[in-house]
N, CA, C and O atoms as a Maestro MAE file, in Angstrom:
{
 s_m_m2io_version
 :::
 2.0.0
}

f_m_ct {
 s_m_title
 :::
 protein
 m_atom[324] {
  # First column is atom index #
  i_m_mmod_type
  r_m_x_coord
  r_m_y_coord
  r_m_z_coord
  i_m_residue_number
  s_m_chain_name
  s_m_pdb_residue_name
  s_m_pdb_atom_name
  i_m_atomic_number
  :::
  1 25 -30.045 -27.578 0.011 1 A "MET " " N  " 7
  2 3 -28.797 -27.861 0.474 1 A "MET " " CA " 6
  3 2 -27.815 -28.044 -0.703 1 A "MET " " C  " 6
  4 15 -28.148 -28.707 -1.685 1 A "MET " " O  " 8
  5 25 -26.616 -27.461 -0.603 2 A "ASN " " N  " 7
  6 3 -25.655 -27.562 -1.620 2 A "ASN " " CA " 6
  7 2 -24.840 -28.867 -1.556 2 A "ASN " " C  " 6
  8 15 -24.305 -29.194 -0.496 2 A "ASN " " O  " 8
  9 25 -24.736 -29.605 -2.646 3 A "LYS " " N  " 7
  10 3 -23.965 -30.814 -2.648 3 A "LYS " " CA " 6
  11 2 -22.564 -30.440 -3.106 3 A "LYS " " C  " 6
  12 15 -22.364 -29.729 -4.090 3 A "LYS " " O  " 8
  13 25 -21.582 -30.967 -2.324 4 A "VAL " " N  " 7
  14 3 -20.179 -30.771 -2.610 4 A "VAL " " CA " 6
  15 2 -19.783 -31.931 -3.537 4 A "VAL " " C  " 6
  16 15 -20.016 -33.105 -3.248 4 A "VAL " " O  " 8
  17 25 -19.151 -31.526 -4.708 5 A "ASN " " N  " 7
  18 3 -18.598 -32.568 -5.608 5 A "ASN " " CA " 6
  19 2 -17.202 -32.954 -5.233 5 A "ASN " " C  " 6
  20 15 -16.313 -32.104 -5.280 5 A "ASN " " O  " 8
  21 25 -16.954 -34.182 -4.864 6 A "PHE " " N  " 7
  22 3 -15.687 -34.627 -4.487 6 A "PHE " " CA " 6
  23 2 -14.925 -35.001 -5.749 6 A "PHE " " C  " 6
  24 15 -15.505 -35.639 -6.627 6 A "PHE " " O  " 8
  25 25 -13.599 -34.620 -5.888 7 A "PRO " " N  " 7
  26 3 -12.832 -34.922 -7.059 7 A "PRO " " CA " 6
  27 2 -12.812 -36.354 -7.381 7 A "PRO " " C  " 6
  28 15 -12.832 -37.204 -6.491 7 A "PRO " " O  " 8
  29 25 -12.771 -36.669 -8.746 8 A "VAL " " N  " 7
  30 3 -12.760 -38.029 -9.162 8 A "VAL " " CA " 6
  31 2 -11.386 -38.319 -9.825 8 A "VAL " " C  " 6
  32 15 -10.844 -37.479 -10.544 8 A "VAL " " O  " 8
  33 25 -10.867 -39.472 -9.574 9 A "ASN " " N  " 7
  34 3 -9.582 -39.869 -10.104 9 A "ASN " " CA " 6
  35 2 -9.703 -40.372 -11.540 9 A "ASN " " C  " 6
  36 15 -9.959 -41.557 -11.750 9 A "ASN " " O  " 8
  37 25 -9.524 -39.494 -12.540 10 A "ASN " " N  " 7
  38 3 -9.715 -39.842 -13.922 10 A "ASN " " CA " 6
  39 2 -8.430 -39.743 -14.782 10 A "ASN " " C  " 6
  40 15 -8.461 -40.135 -15.948 10 A "ASN " " O  " 8
  41 25 -7.346 -39.248 -14.258 11 A "TYR " " N  " 7
  42 3 -6.116 -38.968 -15.009 11 A "TYR " " CA " 6
  43 2 -4.958 -39.638 -14.410 11 A "TYR " " C  " 6
  44 15 -5.035 -40.144 -13.290 11 A "TYR " " O  " 8
  45 25 -3.820 -39.662 -15.160 12 A "ASP " " N  " 7
  46 3 -2.583 -40.320 -14.753 12 A "ASP " " CA " 6
  47 2 -1.787 -39.440 -13.819 12 A "ASP " " C  " 6
  48 15 -1.145 -39.930 -12.891 12 A "ASP " " O  " 8
  49 25 -1.826 -38.119 -14.064 13 A "ALA " " N  " 7
  50 3 -1.012 -37.165 -13.341 13 A "ALA " " CA " 6
  51 2 -1.878 -35.939 -12.966 13 A "ALA " " C  " 6
  52 15 -2.808 -35.562 -13.679 13 A "ALA " " O  " 8
  53 25 -1.527 -35.347 -11.829 14 A "TYR " " N  " 7
  54 3 -2.244 -34.229 -11.318 14 A "TYR " " CA " 6
  55 2 -1.305 -33.195 -10.689 14 A "TYR " " C  " 6
  56 15 -0.150 -33.486 -10.377 14 A "TYR " " O  " 8
  57 25 -1.846 -31.953 -10.508 15 A "HIS " " N  " 7
  58 3 -1.118 -31.041 -9.629 15 A "HIS " " CA " 6
  59 2 -2.341 -30.339 -8.883 15 A "HIS " " C  " 6
  60 15 -3.464 -30.232 -9.377 15 A "HIS " " O  " 8
  61 25 -1.973 -29.889 -7.655 16 A "ALA " " N  " 7
  62 3 -2.910 -29.117 -6.920 16 A "ALA " " CA " 6
  63 2 -2.222 -27.880 -6.286 16 A "ALA " " C  " 6
  64 15 -1.027 -27.918 -5.993 16 A "ALA " " O  " 8
  65 25 -2.958 -26.828 -6.086 17 A "HIS " " N  " 7
  66 3 -2.326 -25.644 -5.541 17 A "HIS " " CA " 6
  67 2 -3.020 -25.449 -4.163 17 A "HIS " " C  " 6
  68 15 -4.241 -25.452 -4.008 17 A "HIS " " O  " 8
  69 25 -2.092 -25.277 -3.176 18 A "VAL " " N  " 7
  70 3 -2.534 -24.920 -1.848 18 A "VAL " " CA " 6
  71 2 -2.442 -23.360 -1.772 18 A "VAL " " C  " 6
  72 15 -1.372 -22.783 -1.967 18 A "VAL " " O  " 8
  73 25 -3.506 -22.755 -1.505 19 A "TYR " " N  " 7
  74 3 -3.539 -21.286 -1.423 19 A "TYR " " CA " 6
  75 2 -3.452 -20.813 0.043 19 A "TYR " " C  " 6
  76 15 -3.986 -21.454 0.948 19 A "TYR " " O  " 8
  77 25 -2.788 -19.710 0.243 20 A "PHE " " N  " 7
  78 3 -2.582 -19.112 1.497 20 A "PHE " " CA " 6
  79 2 -2.341 -17.580 1.440 20 A "PHE " " C  " 6
  80 15 -2.297 -16.973 0.370 20 A "PHE " " O  " 8
  81 25 -2.199 -17.032 2.559 21 A "ASP " " N  " 7
  82 3 -1.828 -15.534 2.608 21 A "ASP " " CA " 6
  83 2 -0.865 -15.396 3.729 21 A "ASP " " C  " 6
  84 15 -0.416 -16.395 4.291 21 A "ASP " " O  " 8
  85 25 -0.531 -14.172 4.077 22 A "LYS " " N  " 7
  86 3 0.394 -13.855 5.035 22 A "LYS " " CA " 6
  87 2 0.123 -14.501 6.374 22 A "LYS " " C  " 6
  88 15 1.067 -14.967 7.011 22 A "LYS " " O  " 8
  89 25 -1.062 -14.553 6.817 23 A "GLU " " N  " 7
  90 3 -1.445 -15.153 8.116 23 A "GLU " " CA " 6
  91 2 -1.419 -16.730 8.140 23 A "GLU " " C  " 6
  92 15 -1.248 -17.353 9.187 23 A "GLU " " O  " 8
  93 25 -1.585 -17.286 7.005 24 A "THR " " N  " 7
  94 3 -1.641 -18.786 6.909 24 A "THR " " CA " 6
  95 2 -0.428 -19.368 6.256 24 A "THR " " C  " 6
  96 15 -0.390 -20.576 6.021 24 A "THR " " O  " 8
  97 25 0.628 -18.523 5.930 25 A "PHE " " N  " 7
  98 3 1.827 -19.009 5.229 25 A "PHE " " CA " 6
  99 2 2.489 -20.161 5.919 25 A "PHE " " C  " 6
  100 15 2.765 -21.186 5.295 25 A "PHE " " O  " 8
  101 25 2.754 -20.014 7.214 26 A "THR " " N  " 7
  102 3 3.515 -21.014 8.008 26 A "THR " " CA " 6
  103 2 2.721 -22.397 7.986 26 A "THR " " C  " 6
  104 15 3.288 -23.466 7.761 26 A "THR " " O  " 8
  105 25 1.473 -22.288 8.220 27 A "PHE " " N  " 7
  106 3 0.639 -23.517 8.245 27 A "PHE " " CA " 6
  107 2 0.686 -24.201 6.798 27 A "PHE " " C  " 6
  108 15 0.955 -25.397 6.685 27 A "PHE " " O  " 8
  109 25 0.425 -23.425 5.755 28 A "ALA " " N  " 7
  110 3 0.430 -23.913 4.407 28 A "ALA " " CA " 6
  111 2 1.677 -24.560 3.904 28 A "ALA " " C  " 6
  112 15 1.679 -25.590 3.230 28 A "ALA " " O  " 8
  113 25 2.841 -23.830 4.307 29 A "LYS " " N  " 7
  114 3 4.136 -24.393 3.973 29 A "LYS " " CA " 6
  115 2 4.415 -25.733 4.660 29 A "LYS " " C  " 6
  116 15 4.975 -26.655 4.068 29 A "LYS " " O  " 8
  117 25 4.005 -25.806 5.931 30 A "ALA " " N  " 7
  118 3 4.207 -27.114 6.728 30 A "ALA " " CA " 6
  119 2 3.277 -28.123 6.118 30 A "ALA " " C  " 6
  120 15 3.675 -29.278 5.973 30 A "ALA " " O  " 8
  121 25 2.094 -27.779 5.759 31 A "LEU " " N  " 7
  122 3 1.173 -28.737 5.185 31 A "LEU " " CA " 6
  123 2 1.692 -29.337 3.833 31 A "LEU " " C  " 6
  124 15 1.587 -30.544 3.612 31 A "LEU " " O  " 8
  125 25 2.240 -28.489 2.954 32 A "CYS " " N  " 7
  126 3 2.775 -28.945 1.774 32 A "CYS " " CA " 6
  127 2 4.038 -29.825 1.952 32 A "CYS " " C  " 6
  128 15 4.228 -30.806 1.233 32 A "CYS " " O  " 8
  129 25 4.877 -29.455 2.908 33 A "GLU " " N  " 7
  130 3 6.099 -30.235 3.197 33 A "GLU " " CA " 6
  131 2 5.662 -31.631 3.814 33 A "GLU " " C  " 6
  132 15 6.261 -32.655 3.487 33 A "GLU " " O  " 8
  133 25 4.693 -31.650 4.638 34 A "LYS " " N  " 7
  134 3 4.176 -32.869 5.233 34 A "LYS " " CA " 6
  135 2 3.584 -33.805 4.137 34 A "LYS " " C  " 6
  136 15 3.832 -35.011 4.133 34 A "LYS " " O  " 8
  137 25 2.798 -33.207 3.216 35 A "ALA " " N  " 7
  138 3 2.258 -34.037 2.123 35 A "ALA " " CA " 6
  139 2 3.409 -34.531 1.298 35 A "ALA " " C  " 6
  140 15 3.376 -35.692 0.891 35 A "ALA " " O  " 8
  141 25 4.431 -33.746 1.014 36 A "GLY " " N  " 7
  142 3 5.551 -34.265 0.231 36 A "GLY " " CA " 6
  143 2 6.228 -35.452 0.954 36 A "GLY " " C  " 6
  144 15 6.584 -36.458 0.340 36 A "GLY " " O  " 8
  145 25 6.390 -35.292 2.282 37 A "GLU " " N  " 7
  146 3 7.073 -36.411 3.038 37 A "GLU " " CA " 6
  147 2 6.221 -37.632 3.064 37 A "GLU " " C  " 6
  148 15 6.727 -38.703 2.730 37 A "GLU " " O  " 8
  149 25 4.933 -37.569 3.444 38 A "LEU " " N  " 7
  150 3 4.032 -38.669 3.612 38 A "LEU " " CA " 6
  151 2 3.769 -39.412 2.309 38 A "LEU " " C  " 6
  152 15 3.685 -40.640 2.292 38 A "LEU " " O  " 8
  153 25 3.637 -38.651 1.202 39 A "PHE " " N  " 7
  154 3 3.237 -39.303 -0.098 39 A "PHE " " CA " 6
  155 2 4.367 -39.291 -1.080 39 A "PHE " " C  " 6
  156 15 4.126 -39.644 -2.234 39 A "PHE " " O  " 8
  157 25 5.605 -38.913 -0.733 40 A "GLN " " N  " 7
  158 3 6.700 -38.874 -1.610 40 A "GLN " " CA " 6
  159 2 6.319 -38.023 -2.869 40 A "GLN " " C  " 6
  160 15 6.527 -38.481 -3.992 40 A "GLN " " O  " 8
  161 25 5.766 -36.794 -2.688 41 A "LEU " " N  " 7
  162 3 5.378 -35.942 -3.782 41 A "LEU " " CA " 6
  163 2 6.416 -34.881 -4.026 41 A "LEU " " C  " 6
  164 15 7.200 -34.537 -3.141 41 A "LEU " " O  " 8
  165 25 6.414 -34.374 -5.214 42 A "GLN " " N  " 7
  166 3 7.160 -33.206 -5.587 42 A "GLN " " CA " 6
  167 2 6.428 -32.024 -5.121 42 A "GLN " " C  " 6
  168 15 5.244 -31.873 -5.425 42 A "GLN " " O  " 8
  169 25 7.098 -31.136 -4.366 43 A "VAL " " N  " 7
  170 3 6.393 -29.965 -3.785 43 A "VAL " " CA " 6
  171 2 7.134 -28.704 -4.312 43 A "VAL " " C  " 6
  172 15 8.349 -28.565 -4.177 43 A "VAL " " O  " 8
  173 25 6.352 -27.820 -4.904 44 A "GLY " " N  " 7
  174 3 6.889 -26.604 -5.485 44 A "GLY " " CA " 6
  175 2 7.221 -25.598 -4.430 44 A "GLY " " C  " 6
  176 15 7.034 -25.874 -3.245 44 A "GLY " " O  " 8
  177 25 7.697 -24.466 -4.800 45 A "ARG " " N  " 7
  178 3 8.023 -23.377 -3.839 45 A "ARG " " CA " 6
  179 2 6.699 -22.803 -3.338 45 A "ARG " " C  " 6
  180 15 5.679 -22.820 -4.027 45 A "ARG " " O  " 8
  181 25 6.764 -22.291 -2.095 46 A "ALA " " N  " 7
  182 3 5.636 -21.592 -1.523 46 A "ALA " " CA " 6
  183 2 5.804 -20.104 -1.933 46 A "ALA " " C  " 6
  184 15 6.564 -19.370 -1.302 46 A "ALA " " O  " 8
  185 25 5.135 -19.699 -2.924 47 A "HIS " " N  " 7
  186 3 5.235 -18.440 -3.498 47 A "HIS " " CA " 6
  187 2 4.549 -17.366 -2.603 47 A "HIS " " C  " 6
  188 15 3.346 -17.446 -2.356 47 A "HIS " " O  " 8
  189 25 5.294 -16.405 -2.140 48 A "GLN " " N  " 7
  190 3 4.677 -15.291 -1.288 48 A "GLN " " CA " 6
  191 2 4.519 -14.139 -2.197 48 A "GLN " " C  " 6
  192 15 4.956 -13.029 -1.893 48 A "GLN " " O  " 8
  193 25 3.881 -14.386 -3.349 49 A "LYS " " N  " 7
  194 3 3.463 -13.362 -4.315 49 A "LYS " " CA " 6
  195 2 2.495 -13.936 -5.292 49 A "LYS " " C  " 6
  196 15 2.439 -15.161 -5.390 49 A "LYS " " O  " 8
  197 25 1.728 -13.183 -6.024 50 A "LEU " " N  " 7
  198 3 0.827 -13.853 -7.085 50 A "LEU " " CA " 6
  199 2 1.714 -14.296 -8.200 50 A "LEU " " C  " 6
  200 15 2.645 -13.630 -8.651 50 A "LEU " " O  " 8
  201 25 1.329 -15.523 -8.619 51 A "VAL " " N  " 7
  202 3 2.102 -16.152 -9.745 51 A "VAL " " CA " 6
  203 2 1.080 -16.677 -10.771 51 A "VAL " " C  " 6
  204 15 0.154 -17.400 -10.405 51 A "VAL " " O  " 8
  205 25 1.242 -16.323 -12.016 52 A "GLY " " N  " 7
  206 3 0.379 -16.752 -13.064 52 A "GLY " " CA " 6
  207 2 -1.079 -16.348 -12.820 52 A "GLY " " C  " 6
  208 15 -1.327 -15.227 -12.376 52 A "GLY " " O  " 8
  209 25 -2.018 -17.197 -13.086 53 A "PRO " " N  " 7
  210 3 -3.371 -16.875 -12.931 53 A "PRO " " CA " 6
  211 2 -3.912 -17.026 -11.526 53 A "PRO " " C  " 6
  212 15 -5.090 -16.749 -11.300 53 A "PRO " " O  " 8
  213 25 -3.132 -17.436 -10.611 54 A "HIS " " N  " 7
  214 3 -3.596 -17.716 -9.201 54 A "HIS " " CA " 6
  215 2 -3.931 -16.457 -8.418 54 A "HIS " " C  " 6
  216 15 -3.169 -15.491 -8.391 54 A "HIS " " O  " 8
  217 25 -5.059 -16.499 -7.803 55 A "PRO " " N  " 7
  218 3 -5.606 -15.346 -7.074 55 A "PRO " " CA " 6
  219 2 -5.020 -15.074 -5.744 55 A "PRO " " C  " 6
  220 15 -5.283 -14.021 -5.162 55 A "PRO " " O  " 8
  221 25 -4.222 -15.986 -5.222 56 A "ARG " " N  " 7
  222 3 -3.593 -15.905 -3.941 56 A "ARG " " CA " 6
  223 2 -2.194 -16.470 -4.018 56 A "ARG " " C  " 6
  224 15 -1.797 -17.035 -5.037 56 A "ARG " " O  " 8
  225 25 -1.444 -16.318 -2.936 57 A "TRP " " N  " 7
  226 3 -0.133 -16.951 -2.830 57 A "TRP " " CA " 6
  227 2 -0.359 -18.443 -2.891 57 A "TRP " " C  " 6
  228 15 -1.417 -18.907 -2.466 57 A "TRP " " O  " 8
  229 25 0.565 -19.204 -3.390 58 A "SER " " N  " 7
  230 3 0.300 -20.684 -3.531 58 A "SER " " CA " 6
  231 2 1.582 -21.547 -3.504 58 A "SER " " C  " 6
  232 15 2.707 -21.062 -3.635 58 A "SER " " O  " 8
  233 25 1.335 -22.837 -3.328 59 A "CYS " " N  " 7
  234 3 2.349 -23.810 -3.390 59 A "CYS " " CA " 6
  235 2 1.732 -25.047 -4.193 59 A "CYS " " C  " 6
  236 15 0.605 -25.491 -3.975 59 A "CYS " " O  " 8
  237 25 2.556 -25.508 -5.082 60 A "GLN " " N  " 7
  238 3 2.023 -26.624 -6.017 60 A "GLN " " CA " 6
  239 2 2.495 -28.040 -5.497 60 A "GLN " " C  " 6
  240 15 3.630 -28.267 -5.079 60 A "GLN " " O  " 8
  241 25 1.491 -28.940 -5.577 61 A "LEU " " N  " 7
  242 3 1.855 -30.314 -5.256 61 A "LEU " " CA " 6
  243 2 1.665 -31.136 -6.551 61 A "LEU " " C  " 6
  244 15 0.616 -31.031 -7.187 61 A "LEU " " O  " 8
  245 25 2.667 -31.954 -6.951 62 A "LEU " " N  " 7
  246 3 2.518 -32.741 -8.113 62 A "LEU " " CA " 6
  247 2 2.294 -34.262 -7.609 62 A "LEU " " C  " 6
  248 15 3.048 -34.754 -6.770 62 A "LEU " " O  " 8
  249 25 1.297 -34.920 -8.129 63 A "PHE " " N  " 7
  250 3 0.983 -36.265 -7.779 63 A "PHE " " CA " 6
  251 2 0.456 -37.085 -8.916 63 A "PHE " " C  " 6
  252 15 0.141 -36.548 -9.978 63 A "PHE " " O  " 8
  253 25 0.355 -38.366 -8.719 64 A "THR " " N  " 7
  254 3 -0.164 -39.271 -9.752 64 A "THR " " CA " 6
  255 2 -1.464 -39.932 -9.299 64 A "THR " " C  " 6
  256 15 -1.888 -39.765 -8.155 64 A "THR " " O  " 8
  257 25 -2.091 -40.681 -10.203 65 A "SER " " N  " 7
  258 3 -3.382 -41.293 -9.860 65 A "SER " " CA " 6
  259 2 -3.223 -42.287 -8.756 65 A "SER " " C  " 6
  260 15 -4.187 -42.546 -8.036 65 A "SER " " O  " 8
  261 25 -2.057 -42.863 -8.579 66 A "SER " " N  " 7
  262 3 -1.862 -43.835 -7.468 66 A "SER " " CA " 6
  263 2 -1.780 -43.087 -6.156 66 A "SER " " C  " 6
  264 15 -1.996 -43.719 -5.121 66 A "SER " " O  " 8
  265 25 -1.483 -41.780 -6.103 67 A "ASP " " N  " 7
  266 3 -1.493 -40.978 -4.891 67 A "ASP " " CA " 6
  267 2 -2.856 -40.368 -4.556 67 A "ASP " " C  " 6
  268 15 -3.112 -39.974 -3.418 67 A "ASP " " O  " 8
  269 25 -3.712 -40.298 -5.554 68 A "PHE " " N  " 7
  270 3 -4.958 -39.571 -5.442 68 A "PHE " " CA " 6
  271 2 -5.815 -39.951 -4.340 68 A "PHE " " C  " 6
  272 15 -6.243 -39.105 -3.554 68 A "PHE " " O  " 8
  273 25 -6.097 -41.229 -4.240 69 A "GLU " " N  " 7
  274 3 -7.134 -41.732 -3.262 69 A "GLU " " CA " 6
  275 2 -6.742 -41.554 -1.802 69 A "GLU " " C  " 6
  276 15 -7.602 -41.550 -0.921 69 A "GLU " " O  " 8
  277 25 -5.403 -41.401 -1.535 70 A "GLN " " N  " 7
  278 3 -4.956 -41.186 -0.135 70 A "GLN " " CA " 6
  279 2 -4.713 -39.684 0.062 70 A "GLN " " C  " 6
  280 15 -5.041 -39.125 1.108 70 A "GLN " " O  " 8
  281 25 -4.116 -39.023 -0.989 71 A "LEU " " N  " 7
  282 3 -3.757 -37.574 -0.750 71 A "LEU " " CA " 6
  283 2 -5.060 -36.698 -0.650 71 A "LEU " " C  " 6
  284 15 -5.184 -35.932 0.305 71 A "LEU " " O  " 8
  285 25 -5.989 -36.789 -1.570 72 A "ILE " " N  " 7
  286 3 -7.149 -35.896 -1.508 72 A "ILE " " CA " 6
  287 2 -7.921 -35.891 -0.161 72 A "ILE " " C  " 6
  288 15 -8.268 -34.824 0.345 72 A "ILE " " O  " 8
  289 25 -8.184 -37.076 0.411 73 A "PRO " " N  " 7
  290 3 -8.836 -37.038 1.681 73 A "PRO " " CA " 6
  291 2 -7.944 -36.570 2.800 73 A "PRO " " C  " 6
  292 15 -8.439 -35.999 3.772 73 A "PRO " " O  " 8
  293 25 -6.617 -36.794 2.700 74 A "TRP " " N  " 7
  294 3 -5.689 -36.309 3.667 74 A "TRP " " CA " 6
  295 2 -5.646 -34.759 3.606 74 A "TRP " " C  " 6
  296 15 -5.634 -34.109 4.651 74 A "TRP " " O  " 8
  297 25 -5.622 -34.180 2.424 75 A "LEU " " N  " 7
  298 3 -5.636 -32.707 2.315 75 A "LEU " " CA " 6
  299 2 -6.987 -32.163 2.895 75 A "LEU " " C  " 6
  300 15 -7.027 -31.189 3.646 75 A "LEU " " O  " 8
  301 25 -8.040 -32.834 2.508 76 A "LYS " " N  " 7
  302 3 -9.350 -32.320 3.058 76 A "LYS " " CA " 6
  303 2 -9.316 -32.317 4.558 76 A "LYS " " C  " 6
  304 15 -9.765 -31.368 5.201 76 A "LYS " " O  " 8
  305 25 -8.777 -33.393 5.123 77 A "LYS " " N  " 7
  306 3 -8.830 -33.476 6.606 77 A "LYS " " CA " 6
  307 2 -7.859 -32.449 7.287 77 A "LYS " " C  " 6
  308 15 -8.180 -31.882 8.331 77 A "LYS " " O  " 8
  309 25 -6.705 -32.238 6.682 78 A "ASN " " N  " 7
  310 3 -5.650 -31.501 7.266 78 A "ASN " " CA " 6
  311 2 -5.577 -30.079 6.898 78 A "ASN " " C  " 6
  312 15 -4.886 -29.326 7.583 78 A "ASN " " O  " 8
  313 25 -6.230 -29.639 5.874 79 A "ALA " " N  " 7
  314 3 -6.156 -28.237 5.422 79 A "ALA " " CA " 6
  315 2 -7.188 -27.416 6.201 79 A "ALA " " C  " 6
  316 15 -8.232 -27.940 6.590 79 A "ALA " " O  " 8
  317 25 -6.913 -26.194 6.417 80 A "MET " " N  " 7
  318 3 -7.740 -25.257 7.037 80 A "MET " " CA " 6
  319 2 -8.785 -24.898 5.973 80 A "MET " " C  " 6
  320 15 -8.445 -24.690 4.808 80 A "MET " " O  " 8
  321 25 -10.050 -24.829 6.378 81 A "VAL " " N  " 7
  322 3 -11.114 -24.372 5.359 81 A "VAL " " CA " 6
  323 2 -11.631 -23.018 5.791 81 A "VAL " " C  " 6
  324 15 -12.496 -22.447 5.126 81 A "VAL " " O  " 8
  :::
 }
 m_bond[323] {
  # First column is bond index #
  i_m_from
  i_m_to
  i_m_order
  :::
  1 1 2 1
  2 2 3 1
  3 3 4 2
  4 3 5 1
  5 5 6 1
  6 6 7 1
  7 7 8 2
  8 7 9 1
  9 9 10 1
  10 10 11 1
  11 11 12 2
  12 11 13 1
  13 13 14 1
  14 14 15 1
  15 15 16 2
  16 15 17 1
  17 17 18 1
  18 18 19 1
  19 19 20 2
  20 19 21 1
  21 21 22 1
  22 22 23 1
  23 23 24 2
  24 23 25 1
  25 25 26 1
  26 26 27 1
  27 27 28 2
  28 27 29 1
  29 29 30 1
  30 30 31 1
  31 31 32 2
  32 31 33 1
  33 33 34 1
  34 34 35 1
  35 35 36 2
  36 35 37 1
  37 37 38 1
  38 38 39 1
  39 39 40 2
  40 39 41 1
  41 41 42 1
  42 42 43 1
  43 43 44 2
  44 43 45 1
  45 45 46 1
  46 46 47 1
  47 47 48 2
  48 47 49 1
  49 49 50 1
  50 50 51 1
  51 51 52 2
  52 51 53 1
  53 53 54 1
  54 54 55 1
  55 55 56 2
  56 55 57 1
  57 57 58 1
  58 58 59 1
  59 59 60 2
  60 59 61 1
  61 61 62 1
  62 62 63 1
  63 63 64 2
  64 63 65 1
  65 65 66 1
  66 66 67 1
  67 67 68 2
  68 67 69 1
  69 69 70 1
  70 70 71 1
  71 71 72 2
  72 71 73 1
  73 73 74 1
  74 74 75 1
  75 75 76 2
  76 75 77 1
  77 77 78 1
  78 78 79 1
  79 79 80 2
  80 79 81 1
  81 81 82 1
  82 82 83 1
  83 83 84 2
  84 83 85 1
  85 85 86 1
  86 86 87 1
  87 87 88 2
  88 87 89 1
  89 89 90 1
  90 90 91 1
  91 91 92 2
  92 91 93 1
  93 93 94 1
  94 94 95 1
  95 95 96 2
  96 95 97 1
  97 97 98 1
  98 98 99 1
  99 99 100 2
  100 99 101 1
  101 101 102 1
  102 102 103 1
  103 103 104 2
  104 103 105 1
  105 105 106 1
  106 106 107 1
  107 107 108 2
  108 107 109 1
  109 109 110 1
  110 110 111 1
  111 111 112 2
  112 111 113 1
  113 113 114 1
  114 114 115 1
  115 115 116 2
  116 115 117 1
  117 117 118 1
  118 118 119 1
  119 119 120 2
  120 119 121 1
  121 121 122 1
  122 122 123 1
  123 123 124 2
  124 123 125 1
  125 125 126 1
  126 126 127 1
  127 127 128 2
  128 127 129 1
  129 129 130 1
  130 130 131 1
  131 131 132 2
  132 131 133 1
  133 133 134 1
  134 134 135 1
  135 135 136 2
  136 135 137 1
  137 137 138 1
  138 138 139 1
  139 139 140 2
  140 139 141 1
  141 141 142 1
  142 142 143 1
  143 143 144 2
  144 143 145 1
  145 145 146 1
  146 146 147 1
  147 147 148 2
  148 147 149 1
  149 149 150 1
  150 150 151 1
  151 151 152 2
  152 151 153 1
  153 153 154 1
  154 154 155 1
  155 155 156 2
  156 155 157 1
  157 157 158 1
  158 158 159 1
  159 159 160 2
  160 159 161 1
  161 161 162 1
  162 162 163 1
  163 163 164 2
  164 163 165 1
  165 165 166 1
  166 166 167 1
  167 167 168 2
  168 167 169 1
  169 169 170 1
  170 170 171 1
  171 171 172 2
  172 171 173 1
  173 173 174 1
  174 174 175 1
  175 175 176 2
  176 175 177 1
  177 177 178 1
  178 178 179 1
  179 179 180 2
  180 179 181 1
  181 181 182 1
  182 182 183 1
  183 183 184 2
  184 183 185 1
  185 185 186 1
  186 186 187 1
  187 187 188 2
  188 187 189 1
  189 189 190 1
  190 190 191 1
  191 191 192 2
  192 191 193 1
  193 193 194 1
  194 194 195 1
  195 195 196 2
  196 195 197 1
  197 197 198 1
  198 198 199 1
  199 199 200 2
  200 199 201 1
  201 201 202 1
  202 202 203 1
  203 203 204 2
  204 203 205 1
  205 205 206 1
  206 206 207 1
  207 207 208 2
  208 207 209 1
  209 209 210 1
  210 210 211 1
  211 211 212 2
  212 211 213 1
  213 213 214 1
  214 214 215 1
  215 215 216 2
  216 215 217 1
  217 217 218 1
  218 218 219 1
  219 219 220 2
  220 219 221 1
  221 221 222 1
  222 222 223 1
  223 223 224 2
  224 223 225 1
  225 225 226 1
  226 226 227 1
  227 227 228 2
  228 227 229 1
  229 229 230 1
  230 230 231 1
  231 231 232 2
  232 231 233 1
  233 233 234 1
  234 234 235 1
  235 235 236 2
  236 235 237 1
  237 237 238 1
  238 238 239 1
  239 239 240 2
  240 239 241 1
  241 241 242 1
  242 242 243 1
  243 243 244 2
  244 243 245 1
  245 245 246 1
  246 246 247 1
  247 247 248 2
  248 247 249 1
  249 249 250 1
  250 250 251 1
  251 251 252 2
  252 251 253 1
  253 253 254 1
  254 254 255 1
  255 255 256 2
  256 255 257 1
  257 257 258 1
  258 258 259 1
  259 259 260 2
  260 259 261 1
  261 261 262 1
  262 262 263 1
  263 263 264 2
  264 263 265 1
  265 265 266 1
  266 266 267 1
  267 267 268 2
  268 267 269 1
  269 269 270 1
  270 270 271 1
  271 271 272 2
  272 271 273 1
  273 273 274 1
  274 274 275 1
  275 275 276 2
  276 275 277 1
  277 277 278 1
  278 278 279 1
  279 279 280 2
  280 279 281 1
  281 281 282 1
  282 282 283 1
  283 283 284 2
  284 283 285 1
  285 285 286 1
  286 286 287 1
  287 287 288 2
  288 287 289 1
  289 289 290 1
  290 290 291 1
  291 291 292 2
  292 291 293 1
  293 293 294 1
  294 294 295 1
  295 295 296 2
  296 295 297 1
  297 297 298 1
  298 298 299 1
  299 299 300 2
  300 299 301 1
  301 301 302 1
  302 302 303 1
  303 303 304 2
  304 303 305 1
  305 305 306 1
  306 306 307 1
  307 307 308 2
  308 307 309 1
  309 309 310 1
  310 310 311 1
  311 311 312 2
  312 311 313 1
  313 313 314 1
  314 314 315 1
  315 315 316 2
  316 315 317 1
  317 317 318 1
  318 318 319 1
  319 319 320 2
  320 319 321 1
  321 321 322 1
  322 322 323 1
  323 323 324 2
  :::
 }
}
C-alpha cells in the first residue's frame, strides 16, 4: 500500500498551483476564487495556456504559514482528484 505524504507547514510563505484543462477550467477558476474569498488569499490569473515549467494550465494561490493548516485540507476536500 502506498502512503501519501501530507504537506508539512515548515515555511513562512507558500504558493500552490491548481492545474486544470479545458474541461475543468470553470471548476478550477471557481475553486481558486472561493479559496481567495474564504482565506483572503492573493489569487493569480487562471492561465489557459502553458506558463513556465507547468505541464498544464494553472492558477496560482499565494498564502502564508498561518493559512496553511486550514487551506490545505480545504483544497484536498474541495478539489477534484
